[in-house]
C-alpha positions as CSV (number, residue, x, y, z in Angstrom):
1,X,-8.2,53.2,-63.2
2,X,-9.3,53.2,-66.9
3,X,-12.8,51.4,-67.4
4,X,-11.9,50.2,-71.1
5,X,-8.8,49.5,-72.8
6,X,-9.8,52.2,-75.5
7,X,-9.8,54.7,-72.5
8,X,-6.1,53.7,-71.2
9,X,-5.2,53.8,-75.1
10,X,-6.5,57.5,-75.5
11,X,-4.4,58.4,-72.3
12,X,-1.5,57.1,-73.4
13,X,-1.4,58.5,-76.9
14,X,-2.4,62.0,-75.4
15,X,0.7,61.4,-73.0
16,X,3.2,60.2,-75.2
17,X,2.3,61.5,-78.8
18,X,4.5,64.2,-80.4
19,X,2.4,66.9,-80.5
20,X,4.9,68.6,-83.0
21,X,5.4,65.6,-85.4
22,X,3.8,67.4,-88.3
23,X,6.0,70.4,-88.0
24,X,9.2,68.3,-87.7
25,X,8.0,66.1,-90.4
26,X,8.0,69.4,-92.5
27,X,11.5,70.8,-91.0
28,X,13.0,67.7,-91.9
29,X,11.7,67.4,-95.5
30,X,12.8,71.0,-96.1
31,X,16.3,70.3,-94.6
32,X,17.2,66.8,-95.8
33,X,19.5,66.2,-98.6
34,X,21.1,63.0,-100.1
35,X,24.6,62.7,-98.7
36,X,27.5,61.9,-100.7
37,X,27.5,58.2,-102.3
38,X,23.9,57.7,-100.4
39,X,21.8,55.3,-102.8
40,X,18.8,57.1,-104.1
41,X,16.6,54.2,-102.6
42,X,17.8,55.1,-99.1
43,X,17.1,59.0,-99.6
44,X,13.8,58.3,-100.8
45,X,13.0,55.9,-98.0
46,X,13.9,58.7,-95.7
47,X,11.9,61.5,-97.2
48,X,8.7,59.0,-97.3
49,X,9.0,58.5,-93.7
50,X,8.9,62.3,-93.2
51,X,6.3,63.2,-95.6
52,X,4.2,60.1,-93.7
53,X,4.3,62.7,-90.6
54,X,3.9,66.1,-92.9
55,X,1.8,64.7,-95.5
56,X,2.6,67.6,-97.7
57,X,0.9,68.9,-101.2
58,X,2.7,67.1,-103.8
59,X,3.8,70.3,-105.3
60,X,5.6,71.1,-102.0
61,X,6.8,67.7,-101.5
62,X,8.3,67.7,-105.1
63,X,10.3,71.0,-104.7
64,X,12.0,69.4,-101.5
65,X,12.9,66.1,-103.3
66,X,14.1,68.2,-106.4
67,X,16.2,70.3,-104.3
68,X,17.7,67.7,-101.7
69,X,19.0,65.5,-104.5
70,X,22.4,65.2,-105.8
71,X,23.2,67.8,-108.6
72,X,24.0,64.8,-111.2
73,X,20.4,63.5,-110.9
74,X,19.0,66.6,-111.4
75,X,21.3,67.4,-114.3
76,X,20.0,64.0,-115.7
77,X,16.4,65.0,-114.9
78,X,17.0,68.3,-117.1
79,X,18.7,66.2,-120.0
80,X,16.2,63.5,-120.4
81,X,12.9,66.6,-120.2
82,X,13.8,70.1,-119.6
83,X,10.3,70.9,-118.0
84,X,10.4,67.8,-115.9
85,X,11.8,69.7,-112.6
86,X,9.1,72.2,-113.0
87,X,6.2,69.9,-113.2
88,X,5.2,67.7,-110.1
89,X,4.0,64.3,-110.9
90,X,0.4,63.5,-110.1
91,X,0.6,62.2,-106.9
92,X,3.0,61.9,-104.0
93,X,3.8,58.2,-104.8
94,X,4.5,59.2,-108.5
95,X,7.0,61.7,-107.3
96,X,8.8,59.2,-105.2
97,X,8.8,57.0,-107.9
98,X,10.3,59.7,-110.3
99,X,13.0,60.8,-108.4
100,X,14.0,57.0,-107.7
101,X,13.8,56.3,-111.5
102,X,16.1,59.0,-112.3
103,X,18.7,58.5,-109.3
104,X,18.8,54.4,-110.5
105,X,19.4,55.6,-114.1
106,X,22.3,57.7,-112.7
107,X,23.5,55.1,-110.2
108,X,23.6,52.6,-113.1
109,X,25.6,54.9,-115.8
110,X,28.1,55.6,-112.8
111,X,28.3,51.6,-112.1
112,X,28.8,50.9,-115.8
113,X,31.6,53.8,-116.2
114,X,33.6,52.3,-113.5
115,X,33.3,48.8,-114.7
116,X,34.4,50.0,-118.3
117,X,37.4,51.8,-116.6
118,X,38.3,48.5,-114.8
119,X,38.1,46.4,-118.2
120,X,41.3,45.5,-119.6
121,X,42.2,47.8,-122.6
122,X,41.9,45.7,-125.9
123,X,44.6,45.3,-128.2
124,X,44.4,47.0,-131.5
């Protein structure tokens, strides 16, 4: 029996905590990639969750975010600023936001292009 609730909580956590969660978070970050057709916000949300466990330094987080994204987003970022991919933003949150911004721009371009293709041709 436990004398206090805090004693119970310590024992409960010791029994049920995942002692490898930091390593699992790092491994998941390293191996994760944006699936075909997946929205950038969903990808970043998953990466944020993994990083809550792993708590990677921003440079390493940036590297994983860059390599895990779809190619068209990386190409867009290179086109907008050729040095952008080499320099990690100032904080992990800024890393996530930079990926979201670039991804949203690419997604919006694709939606616009698709919309334009579905518009009736104007008579000349």
